[in-house]
C-alpha positions in Angstrom: -92.6 -29.0 194.8 -93.5 -32.6 195.3 -94.5 -34.7 198.5 -95.1 -38.4 199.2 -97.9 -39.1 201.8 -97.9 -42.7 203.2 -101.4 -43.7 204.2 -101.7 -46.0 207.2 -103.3 -49.6 206.9 -105.7 -50.5 209.6 -104.1 -50.7 213.0 -104.7 -53.6 215.2 -105.1 -51.4 218.4 -107.8 -49.3 216.6 -109.5 -51.5 214.2 -112.8 -50.2 214.7 -111.7 -46.7 213.6 -111.0 -48.3 210.1 -114.4 -50.2 209.9 -116.3 -47.7 207.8 -113.4 -45.9 205.9 -109.7 -45.9 205.8 -107.8 -44.4 208.7 -106.5 -41.4 206.6 -110.2 -40.2 205.9 -111.6 -41.1 209.3 -113.5 -37.9 210.8 -111.3 -35.7 212.9 -112.7 -32.6 214.1 -114.9 -31.8 211.1 -112.1 -33.0 208.7 -110.2 -35.9 207.8 -106.5 -36.6 208.5 -105.6 -36.4 204.9 -107.2 -33.0 204.5 -105.2 -31.5 207.3 -102.1 -32.8 205.8 -102.8 -31.6 202.3 -103.7 -28.1 203.9 -100.3 -28.2 205.7 -98.3 -29.2 202.6 -99.9 -26.6 200.5 -99.1 -23.9 203.0 -95.4 -25.2 202.8 -95.6 -24.7 198.9 -96.3 -28.2 198.0 -98.2 -28.3 194.6 -97.8 -32.1 193.8 -98.8 -34.8 196.2 -98.6 -38.5 195.8 -100.8 -40.7 198.2 -99.5 -44.3 198.4 -102.4 -46.4 199.9 -103.1 -50.0 200.4 -106.4 -49.8 202.4 -109.2 -49.0 200.0 -107.3 -46.6 197.7 -110.2 -46.2 195.4 -112.0 -44.8 198.3 -109.3 -42.3 199.1 -109.0 -41.2 195.6 -112.8 -40.5 195.4 -112.5 -38.4 198.7 -109.6 -36.1 197.6 -110.0 -36.2 193.9 -107.2 -34.8 191.7 -106.5 -32.0 194.2 -108.3 -29.2 192.1 -110.0 -28.0 195.0 -106.6 -27.2 196.7 -105.2 -25.8 193.4 -102.6 -28.5 193.3 -102.2 -32.1 191.7 -102.7 -35.1 193.7 -102.4 -38.7 192.8 -103.4 -41.8 194.6 -101.3 -44.9 194.2 -102.4 -48.3 195.1 -100.2 -50.6 197.0 -100.5 -54.3 198.4 -99.1 -53.2 201.8 -98.3 -50.0 203.7 -94.9 -49.0 202.8 -92.2 -47.9 205.2 -90.4 -44.5 204.6 -87.5 -46.1 203.1 -89.5 -48.4 200.9 -91.4 -45.4 199.7 -88.2 -43.3 199.1 -86.6 -46.1 197.1 -89.8 -46.7 194.9 -91.0 -43.3 194.3 -88.1 -40.8 195.1 -85.2 -42.5 193.0 -85.4 -40.0 190.2 -87.1 -36.9 191.9 -86.7 -36.9 195.6 -89.8 -35.3 197.3 -89.2 -32.3 199.4 -91.8 -34.0 202.0 -92.1 -37.7 202.8 -94.9 -38.4 205.5 -95.7 -41.2 207.3 -99.4 -40.1 207.8 -100.0 -41.6 211.3 -100.2 -38.4 213.1 -101.2 -34.7 212.7 -99.2 -32.2 211.1 -96.6 -30.8 213.5 -97.3 -33.6 216.1 -94.8 -36.4 215.2 -94.5 -37.7 218.6 -98.3 -38.2 219.1 -99.0 -41.4 217.2 -102.9 -41.4 216.6 -103.3 -45.2 216.0 -101.2 -46.8 219.0 -104.7 -46.8 220.9 -108.2 -45.6 221.1 -106.8 -43.4 224.1 -104.1 -42.0 221.9 -106.8 -41.2 219.1 -109.1 -39.4 221.9 -106.0 -37.5 223.1 -104.9 -36.5 219.8 -108.4 -35.1 219.1 -108.6 -33.3 222.4 -105.2 -31.6 221.9 -106.0 -30.6 218.5 -109.1 -28.8 219.3 -107.6 -25.2 219.3 -105.6 -26.0 216.1 -108.8 -27.3 214.4 -110.3 -23.7 214.5 -109.0 -22.6 211.2 -109.6 -19.3 209.3 -111.1 -21.1 206.3 -114.0 -22.8 208.5 -116.7 -20.2 207.8 -119.1 -19.8 210.7 -116.7 -21.8 213.2 -116.2 -19.7 216.3 -115.2 -19.9 219.8 -118.4 -18.7 221.6 -116.8 -18.9 225.0 -113.3 -19.9 226.2 -112.6 -23.4 225.3 -116.0 -24.0 223.5 -116.0 -24.1 219.7 -119.4 -24.4 217.8 -119.7 -24.8 213.9 -122.1 -23.3 211.1 -125.7 -23.7 211.6 -125.5 -25.7 214.9 -128.5 -25.3 217.2 -128.0 -25.3 220.7 -131.1 -25.1 223.2 -130.9 -22.4 225.6 -131.2 -24.8 228.5 -128.4 -26.9 227.4 -124.8 -26.8 228.9 -121.5 -26.6 227.2 -118.6 -27.3 229.5 -115.2 -26.2 228.0 -113.4 -27.8 226.6 -115.5 -28.9 223.9 -115.9 -28.8 220.3 -119.2 -29.1 218.0 -118.9 -29.3 214.1 -121.3 -28.0 211.7 -125.2 -28.7 211.7 -125.0 -30.1 215.3 -128.3 -30.0 217.3 -128.2 -30.2 221.1 -131.6 -30.2 222.7 -132.8 -29.2 226.0 -131.0 -30.0 229.3 -128.3 -31.8 227.5 -124.8 -31.5 229.1 -121.9 -31.4 226.4 -118.3 -31.5 228.0 -115.9 -31.5 229.3 -113.7 -33.1 226.8 -116.6 -33.7 224.3 -116.3 -33.5 220.5 -119.5 -33.7 218.4 -118.7 -34.1 214.6 -120.8 -32.7 212.0 -124.4 -33.6 212.0 -124.7 -35.0 215.4 -128.1 -34.8 217.3 -128.1 -35.0 221.1 -131.5 -35.3 222.8 -132.8 -34.0 225.7 -131.2 -34.6 228.9 -128.1 -36.5 227.4 -124.6 -36.2 228.7 -121.6 -36.4 226.6 -118.4 -36.3 228.7 -114.7 -37.0 227.5 -116.2 -38.7 224.5 -116.1 -38.4 220.6 -119.4 -38.7 218.8 -118.9 -39.5 215.1 -120.7 -37.6 212.1 -124.4 -37.8 211.6 -124.8 -39.9 215.0 -127.9 -39.6 217.3 -127.6 -39.6 221.0 -130.9 -40.4 222.3 -132.8 -38.5 225.2 -131.3 -39.1 228.9 -128.4 -41.2 227.4 -125.0 -40.8 229.2 -121.8 -41.4 227.1 -118.5 -41.1 229.1 -114.8 -41.9 228.0 -116.2 -43.3 224.7 -116.0 -43.1 221.0 -119.6 -43.3 219.5 -120.2 -43.9 216.0 -123.5 -44.7 214.8 -124.5 -47.6 216.9 -121.1 -48.6 218.0 -119.5 -47.5 221.2 -115.7 -47.9 221.9 -114.3 -47.5 225.4 -111.1 -45.5 225.0 -110.1 -46.6 228.5 -110.3 -50.2 228.3 -110.7 -50.9 224.5 -114.0 -52.8 225.0 -116.8 -52.4 222.3 -120.5 -53.0 222.3 -123.2 -52.4 219.4 -126.1 -50.7 220.6 -129.3 -52.2 219.1 -131.9 -49.8 220.2 -131.8 -46.8 218.0 -133.6 -44.5 220.7 -130.2 -44.7 222.5 -127.7 -44.4 219.9 -127.8 -44.8 216.0 -126.6 -43.7 212.6 -128.6 -40.7 210.9 -127.7 -41.9 207.7 -127.0 -44.9 205.5 -123.1 -45.4 205.0 -121.9 -44.8 201.3 -120.1 -48.1 201.4 -120.6 -51.1 203.8 -118.1 -51.9 206.7 -115.6 -54.7 206.6 -116.6 -56.9 209.4 -114.4 -59.7 208.1 -111.2 -57.7 208.9 -112.5 -56.2 212.0 -113.9 -59.3 213.7 -112.1 -62.5 212.8 -114.4 -65.4 212.8 -112.1 -68.2 214.3 -114.1 -70.5 217.0 -112.4 -73.5 218.3 -114.8 -76.4 219.7 -113.1 -79.3 221.2 -114.4 -82.5 223.1 -112.5 -84.4 225.3 -114.3 -87.1 227.2 -117.2 -85.6 228.9 -116.1 -82.0 228.5 -116.7 -79.6 225.6 -114.7 -76.4 225.3 -115.2 -73.4 223.2 -112.3 -71.1 222.6 -111.0 -68.3 220.4 -114.1 -66.8 220.6 -113.8 -62.9 219.4 -117.4 -62.1 218.5 -120.9 -63.5 219.1 -123.3 -61.7 217.0 -125.8 -62.1 214.2 -123.1 -62.6 211.9 -121.7 -65.7 213.6 -124.5 -66.9 215.8 -125.6 -69.7 213.4 -122.0 -70.8 212.7 -121.5 -70.9 216.6 -124.5 -73.2 217.3 -123.6 -75.5 214.4 -120.0 -76.0 215.5 -121.2 -76.8 219.1 -123.9 -79.3 217.7 -121.6 -80.8 215.6 -118.8 -81.4 218.3 -121.4 -82.3 221.2 -120.5 -85.7 222.5 -123.2 -87.8 223.9 -124.1 -87.1 227.3 -121.2 -84.3 228.3 -121.1 -83.4 231.9 -119.4 -79.9 231.4 -119.5 -77.3 228.5 -116.9 -74.4 229.2 -117.0 -71.3 226.9 -113.9 -69.1 227.0 -114.9 -65.5 227.0 -111.3 -64.2 227.3 -111.1 -63.0 223.7 -114.8 -61.8 223.3 -114.8 -58.2 222.2 -118.1 -57.8 220.6 -121.5 -59.5 221.5 -125.0 -58.2 220.2 -128.5 -59.0 221.2 -128.6 -62.0 218.7 -125.4 -63.2 220.5 -127.0 -62.9 224.1 -130.0 -64.8 222.8 -127.6 -67.4 221.3 -126.5 -67.9 224.9 -129.9 -68.4 226.1 -130.8 -70.9 223.4 -127.7 -72.7 224.1 -128.6 -73.0 227.7 -132.1 -74.5 226.8 -130.5 -77.1 224.8 -128.1 -78.0 227.2 -130.0 -77.8 230.7 -132.2 -80.7 229.9 -129.4 -82.8 229.3 -128.1 -82.1 232.6 -124.9 -80.4 231.2 -123.2 -77.9 233.6 -122.3 -74.7 231.7 -119.5 -72.3 232.6 -118.4 -69.1 230.9 -114.7 -68.2 231.5 -113.0 -64.9 231.9 -115.7 -62.5 230.6 -114.4 -59.0 230.0 -116.0 -56.4 232.5 -118.0 -54.9 229.7 -119.3 -58.4 228.8 -119.9 -59.2 232.4 -122.0 -56.1 232.8 -124.1 -57.2 229.7 -124.6 -60.7 231.2 -126.0 -58.9 234.6 -128.1 -56.6 232.7 -129.8 -59.4 230.7 -129.7 -61.6 233.8 -127.9 -64.5 231.9 -125.6 -64.5 234.6 -128.2 -66.3 236.7 -128.3 -69.2 234.1 -124.5 -69.9 233.8 -121.7 -70.3 236.3 -119.2 -67.8 235.6 -115.5 -68.2 236.4 -112.4 -66.0 236.6 -109.7 -68.5 236.0 -106.9 -66.1 236.2 -107.0 -62.3 236.7 -106.6 -61.2 233.3 -108.3 -57.8 233.4 -106.4 -55.9 236.1 -106.8 -52.1 236.3 -109.7 -51.6 234.4 -111.3 -48.3 235.2 -115.0 -49.2 234.7 -117.3 -51.4 232.9 -118.5 -50.4 229.4 -122.1 -50.2 230.2 -123.5 -48.7 233.3 -126.8 -49.6 235.0 -129.7 -47.2 235.1 -130.0 -45.3 238.1 -133.5 -46.3 238.4 -134.7 -50.1 237.7 -135.1 -51.2 234.3 -138.8 -50.8 233.3 -140.6 -50.6 229.9 -139.3 -47.1 229.1 -135.9 -45.7 228.1 -135.7 -42.3 229.9 -133.0 -42.7 232.8 -131.3 -45.4 231.2 -127.6 -44.7 231.2 -125.4 -46.1 228.2 -121.7 -45.7 228.8 -118.7 -47.1 227.0 
């Protein structure tokens, strides 16, 4: 019996999930989406699967191999774009129609729950799958109390609290006074420092959560934090708060994730910067060079539109400070327009809001539940304990 599995391309709503790997092999409660589908199809008597993939098919082929470990034959076929069901059926099912044709953007048996419509949908899908992820073949995985699952060789300090529902994968370490849950998922190899809190969040494989760090309503992967409530993102530069414990096998694809379009226009004595989606080490020099090139003699006003800014790191914040140092002696008035609540909070944490005029031209962020990074409960001083990082 045969099956045809269509692997999803990166989705605009969840581009960061595809940064390190194709969505079909993104970590999901200790396994990948393709592994769940292969196991499901194997249980239905399928012994031959064709994976049709356009996003890094070589990476997918390396991950699943030829199917021998499942006792079946698997072939990964590259395509130049994600096929629809009808396209895949016409191309690969004309001579021998497959018994199953799957558009793999959901978990087996959950066709109404599309994982890649938003980060919130991804998190909701994982939470709902927690009981289902407890499979017989997972040696050592057990439910140690109602709604709390812990994997093989995980080490939980006796003073740590596990609050249902929560799911911990294999080789997880939770240190003293940490609180995990409710609604927490720690993938394989996660290390949580003492006094840390993880609530309604997913922590990706081999990620370190530092002591006294608080992660809420987030997807944390390496040094990246994504708020699944408001789709904001931040990279955490300090490894003592959040970091990756292993070097990625393949580099990320920042060009696909963060398009580099920046528009700088001069009109009279006014300079405007728009279409800025990222301000980081990868484009800070380009950003400054474009502004210097377009800077008219004696501009009275410089406006930087932050409406579309979704990622700013420490280098990007330093670039804004440098731009102010260049413009201030020239008497240039500087305005930042429409910063996202997460960006606004970063500006306040670094006191850059004292250097710039910040204007919200129109109410473009209605109903945002909370900013991406919360202030420490104590004043920031030269130490890290007590600092709360939440995305």
